N, C-alpha and C positions, 0 to 999 in steps of 0.2 A: 477534328477527329471524326472519321466516318463511323457511323453506328455499327455497320456490319463487321468492323474490325475490333469491336469492343466486346468484352465479356462482362456480364453483370452478375454480382453475387447478391442473392435475395436472402436476407436474414429475417427469420420469423420466430418470435417466441411462441411456444406451445403451452397455452394455459386454458384452452377451450376444447370443445368436443372435436373429434377427428373429422366429422362431417364438415364443419365450418372451415377447418384448416384446408382440407382437400378442395373445397369450393374456391377458396381464395387462391390456392396454388394453381388450380385449373384456369381461373381468370387471368392470372399473371402470365402463365405459360402461353395462352392464346395471344396475349398482347406482345410478348417477346418474339414469338414466331412470326407475327405480322411485321414487327420492326427489324427482324433479322439480327437479333442479338444472340451471341453465345451466352450461356447462363449456367448457374448452379444454384441449388436451393440449400440453405443451411437452417435446419430446424433446431432451435435451442430449447431443451426441456429441463425440468427440475431433476436433480440428482436421483431422487427416489422414484422417478417415473420412467417408463419405458414406452416406446412407440414403434410399432411394427407396421410399415407401410405396404409390405408385400400382400398382394391379393386385393388391395383397395386402390392402389395407385393407377392401375391400368384404366380406370374410369376416366382419368384426365390425360391419358397417353403420355405419362411422364416417365422418362428414363431413370430408373432407380440409381444408376451409376452417377447421376448428376445431383443426388440428394445426400447431404451429410447430416447426421443427427449427433449433436453434441450436448453435453450436460452443463448445467450451471448451478451454483450454490444458491438455493432459494432465500437464504438469509440476507443476501445482498440485494434482493429485489429483482423484479422482472425488467426494470429499466436497464440493468447491466447486461442483458442478453445481447445488446448491440456490441459491447466490447468483447464479450465471450465469442460471439459469432465471427467477429472480425479477425480473431486469432486464426480461424480456419479458412478465411475467405481468400480466393485467388483472383477475383475479378478486378477489372479496371475501374468499375463503378460498384459502389456498395449501396444497396437499396434496403432500407430497414422499414418493415411494415408489420403492424400487429394484425393478425388475421381476424381479431375481434372487431376491427373497424368495419363499419357498414358502408363499404365503398363498392360501387359498381365497376365492372371491368372497363367500361368506357372512360371512367374517371381515372382509373389506374393508367390506362393508355395515354390519356392526355397529360397526366403527371410526368410520365417517363419521356414523352415526346417534347415536353417543355425544356428538357435539359439541353443546354447549349454549351458544349465543351470548350468553346473559345472564350466565353465571357462569364460563365457560371461555374462556381466551385461546389456549391451546395444548393439543393432545392429543398424547401420546407413546405409541407402542406399546412396552411394556416387556417385555423377556425375563424380568425379575425380579419381575413382578407375581405375587402368590400364585396367581392363577388361570391363569397362562400355562403352556402346554405346549410345551416346546422341547427338541428332541434336540440337546443342547449338549455338546461335548467336555468331560470332567471337569476337565482342567487349565485350560482356558480359562474355565470356569465359576468356578473358585476364584480365578483371577487377577482376573476381572471383578468378583467380589464384593468382593475386597480393594480394588480400584481405586475402586469406588463408595463403600465405607466411608471411604476416605482422602479422596475429594472432598467427601463429606457433612460431614466434620469440618472441612475446609478452607474450604468455601464455603457450608455450610448449604443445599445444593441441595434443591429440591422435586420433582426428577425422579429416577426410579430407574434409568434406562438412558440414559446420555449418548451411547452409540454406536449408537443406533437408526437404522434406515433407513426409518422410517415415521413421519411427523410431519404434523400439521395446524395451521396458524396463521391467525389473523385477519390480514388484509393489513396494517393499520396497526401491529399488534403486531410483525410480522416487519420492517416498514420501520424502526421505532424501534430494533430490535435491530441490524439490518444496518448502520445508520449508525454504530454504535459498534465494529463488528467490526474487529480488526487481525490476528488470527492468520492466518498464511500457511503453516502446516505441517500438523500432524495433529490439533490439538485444537479444530477449528472448532466441532463440536457442543457441546463443553464451554463454549466462550466464549458461544455462543448461549444456553445455559441459565443460565450465570452472570449474563449481562446481564439475562435474563428475570427471574431471582430478584431482582437488584438493583433492577429497575424495578417489582417487586411484581406481575408478571403471574401469573395463575392457570393452573397447569399440571395437567392431568388425566392420570394414568397409567392406561392400559387394558391388559388382557391380550392376548397374542398367541399364535397357534399356528403353529409351524413344523415341517414334516415332516422326514423323514430325508433328503430330496433337497436340503435346504439346504446350500450350500457356505460354509465359513468361511475367511476369509483367514488364512494362517499369520502368526504373530507373529515378530518378529525383534528382536534387541538394538538394532539401528539404529533401528527403529520406536519401541521403548520409550524409547530415549534422547531422541528428539525430542519424544515425548509429555511426558516429564518437563520438558524445557526449556520447552515451551509452557505447561504447567500453572504453572510458577514465574513465567513472564512474565505470565500472566493474574492470578495472585496479586499480583504487583508493581503491575500497573495498577489493580487493584481497591482494595487496601488502602494502598499507598504513594503512588502518583501521584494516586489518586482520579479516574482518567481517566473512568470511567463516570458520574461525577457531572456531567460536562460535558454540558449540554443545548444542542443547536444551536438557536439562536433563528432562527425563520423571518423573513425580511426583510418589512417592511411596504411597501417600495417596490422597484421593479426598474429601477435606472438602466441606461442603455446602457453596455456594457462593450466595449472595444476590445482584442483580443488581439494583441500585437506579437511577431513571431517573426523575428529576424535569422538569415540563412542565406547561405552562399556560393553554393550551387547546389542543384538538385534532388538528393535522396538518399532512401534507403529509410526512414531514421528519420523524416524530415520527412513522408513519406507516412503513416507509422504515426501520427505526432502529429496530422496533419490529420484522419485518420479519427476519432480520439478527440475532437478539438475539435468535430467535426460532430455528435457524440453528446451534447454537453453538455445538461444539464437546466436550461436557463435561457432565458427568452423573448426577450431582446434582447442580441445581441452580434454583433460583426464580427471577422474575422480578417485581420490585415494581415501579409503575408509580404514580407520585404525581402531578396531575392537580389541578387547582383552584376549579373546580366543577366536579362532577361525570359524566363520559361518558362511553360508551362501544365501543369495537372495532368491526370491520366487522367480519363476520363469519370466514373468513380464518385466522384471527389473534387471535381468541378466544382460549385460552389454560389454563389449570389448573396451569401452572407455573406463570401466570400473576395475580398480585394483584393491583387493582386500588384503591388508597387511596387519596380522595380529601382533600386538606389542607386549602382551602380558599386563598385569595389573599395575599400571603407572599413572601418573597424573596427566591431565589434558596437555599442559605445556610440554611434557616429555613426549607425549604422543605426537604433538605437532612437530617437534624436532625430528622425530622418525619420518614424518611425512615430508619434511623439507629435504631430507637425505634421499628419499624415494622419488621426489618430484622431478619430472622431465621438463617442466615448463620454465619459461623465463620469468613468469609471474606466478606467485603462489597465493591462492585465495583461501583464507581461513573462514570456515563456516561451521556453526554448531549443528548437531544432529536434529535439533528441533527448529531449525530456521529454514524457510522456504524462499529460494531466490526467485525473483521475477524473470520473465522470459529474456529481457534485455539486460540482465544483471551484469554480465561480463562486457557486453557491447558498450554499455554506457560508461564503463570504467576505463577501457584500454587507451582512449585518446589522451588521457591525462599523463600516461607514461611516455608520451612523445617528448615531454619536457624532462630532460635528464636530471633536473633538480628534484623531481617528484619521486619519492621512494615508496610511498604507500597511499592508498585511497580507501576510504570507508564511506558507508552510507547508513541511512536510518533503518532501524529494526522495528517495524510497525507491528502492532498487535493484530493478528488476523481476526476477521469477523466470525470465524468458525470456532473460536475459543469459547469455553463455557463462561458463565456469568462471573465466577470468582476469578478466572483468568483475565477477563476483560477489565474487571475492577483493578486487578494488579497492574495491567498495562496502563490504565488511566492514572493510577498512583505514580507510576514511574514517569509518565509524560507530563504530569502536572508541574506547573512552574513553582509550586510550593515545595516540591521534592527535587526535581531535576534542575530548577533554576535556569541559568543560562545554558545548561547542557541539554535542554529538552529537545534540541535538534537531533539527538541520538534516537529519538522515538517518533518524531514528527518531521516530515520533509521541510527543510528550510533552504536558504540560498547557499550557493557554493562558498566555501571558506577554507582557510588553512587552520588546522588544529594541532595540538601538541600531545594529545592523549586520546586513544580511541579503542573501543572494545573489539576483541578478536572474534566475535560472533559474525562479523561482516567486514572483513579487512583483507585488502589485496596488498602484497608487498613484493618488490623485486627480489628474485632469488639471489642475485649477486650481492644485494645489501644484506639479506638474511645470512649468507655465508660469511660476509665481512664482520658481522656482529655476533657470529656463532649462534644464530637463532634465538630462541627464548632462553635456553641454558639456565633454567631456574626451576626450583621446586615450589615456588610461591604459586598458590592457586586458591582464590582468585587474585588478581593483581599482576598476572604474568604479562598481560597486554600493556599495562602501564610501564613495566620495565622495558619491553620491546620498543615501545614508542619513544621512550627516553633515549635509548641507544641510537635510534634513528635520528632524533633531533641533535644529538651530540655529534653526528656526522655532518651537521648543517644541511640536512635534506628536508624536504617538505612532506607533510602528511595532509592530504586534501580530503575534505568532506564534500560529497556530491549527493544531492537529494534524489538523483536518478538511479543511484546504486542501492536499490531497495531490496530488503528481504522481509518476509513476514515471520515474526519470531514468537512462537508459543510461550506464554508466560507461566510462572509458578503461581499456583492458586493461593489467594488469600485464605486464611491468615498465616497458618503455621509454616508452610513451605516458603511462602514469600518472605516472611520475617526472618527465617533461617538464612536465606540468601542475603537479605539486608544486613544481618549481623556479620556475616563473613566479609561483605564489602566494606563495612564500617571498620571492622577490626584491622583489615589490611590497609585501608586508607590512612587510619590513624598511625599505624606503624610506619607507613611510607612517608608520612610527613617528616619524620626524622631521617629515614634511610635514603629517600629520593625526593628531597625538598624542591628540586628544580620544577617538577610538574605536579607535586602533591601539596605543597605548602600554599594553599589558597584559602581565602577567608570563607568561601562558600562551603567548604568542607567542615568548618568549625561551627556553622550556624546551628545545626540540630543540638549540638552539645551545649551551646550557650543557651538555647531554648530550654533544655532540660534543667540546667543549673538555675536559670531565672525562674522557671516554674516552681521548682522545689524551694529555693531560697526565698523567693518572693512570697510564697504561701506561708512559710514559717515567720518571716518578718512582719507580715500583715496582722498576725495575731498579737504581736508585741508593740507595733507602731501603727496606730489607727490612721496616722497621716498618709501612709502609703497604701492603705487598704483599698481605697477607691481607685488609685492608679493601677494597682495589681489586677483587680477584678475587671477594670476597664480594658487592660491589655489582654486578659483571658477572653473577654467578650469579643474583642476585635479579632483575635486569632480564630475563635470559633466561627465568626462571620466569614472570614477568608476560606475556612474549610467548607462552609455551606455554599459559598459562591463557586467553589471548585467542583462541588458535587451536584449542584442543580442541573447543569446541562445533561446529565444522565437521564433525567426525567423519571425513570422507573424507580419507585421508592426503595426497593431492595438494593438496586445498584447504587443509588445515592448514598444509602447507609454504608455499604461496603467501601465506597470511595472515601467517605467522610472519616470513618474510623480507620480505614487503611492508611490514609495520609497521616493521621494522628499517631498511630502505632509505629509507622515507619520513622517519624521524627524521633519518637521516644527511644526505640531500639537502636537506631543509627547513632543518636547522640550518646547513649550509654557505651556502646561498643567502640565508638571512635575514641572516646577517652581511654577505654581499656587498651586499645591498640597503641595509643599515644604514650602510655606509660609501660607498655610491654617491653621486656628486654629481648625476647626472641619470639618468633612465631612457631607454632607447633611443628610445622614442616621443616624447620631449620634444625630441629633436634636430631 
């Protein structure tokens, strides 16, 4: 590839003074003009910050039309500015550099010139290259060396510095890597390089010179703990789940998709969800919003794709049936008003429908980092193996599989199948999705779970609202054991009730029979230990306590109301 035919997108996080940012932009601009690259600058700033370059940019002769300023959520950390900036990048090459790096323009020039498009996929500026000259704190240097040695043994990495802030990627290479990224904490760079190694991309390590002005972020035990957790998670995905082996098949056809969203009235979550829906990377789709009464969106959310259909005060499954009748698409995508689809949500789904045996596709509903502490705790309770058991793939991405029951907060179904089974056609809520999926399975059709079909789902807060939702789930699941045993008569649904019975009965018997007292209190201690082990990864004391008591209260409430549903003659909505 000839350099003068290439466009380079420079992504820079802005967390330093404007003077330093402009100085770095000026240096890079001089280098790019010399090398005859087309270019664009993408400055990524925190959501609460603003940056006005007019009036100060002329100092470096930069065309403002070639500068994009985008926001990122500071809760996910500065390291995610690469992913955020990449969403807006249009270049053939993606150059990520932190303006806080004390790099001279000649070093930047050499770094870019080192790119060889024929044999190199990624260039990494490495502090540990033999020719690097870095004024590095001794303790940090030793720890980083040990960390790199450990990672090399674990993942056979072909990069010497996973914590670099200066990287250059081919566009298609970074795209293939980003599609597989899950890490949401501190090991993003590591997962990028692990995936690159797994896909056999060629990485070139080049030296870097950093002066004494370079500032190093202090390390903390809290930070190190989360790094270890993320490293182990990446290891688990690579070697146990084989998650990175999954290649997203690009669809050969692009059928019309109708997104159906039931809602009572306008709310902030719906506005957020609509904003994400309008950013979807898919050529043909419509959005059908089903409120009780007619309303209109703000100007920034008004779009010809949106169809608002008031339904009156009816249940969500009845609203969805209205949406099915209104849908123009061959595929109907059911989404909750508090769920946020990722950009490739539809694109990652459609290829499955090329198999005629597939009637429906669902994916994980992950708790967003923007949720408050009580919501995050609720999400952690739901995704815990002590609560979700073998079904925790609904909340955490796992490998592709066939399932027989899936929630309607993130579910795609063929419209012809929906018409054949007469839609949801039920007043049960919750539990309407269980009935729908059972109808699909009775047609001998497949329901596929795909980890790439992700939405971020806001949770109900612990404790009151969360437990109210748990009560309704348990009540209907207990009732469905009798009414729809094909998918609801499973031992995992009985375990919380058995726990409640054992806890109460064992406590009573231990007073009358000393011989079982030790066994009973040993079992209680073991259970409390499991709760503690599930809570410890949260690190923050308040969050640990919320998760600990959240799991316990969920077990108790679910167990009680499951039994109540099991012996119920009818549900309230059947009256």
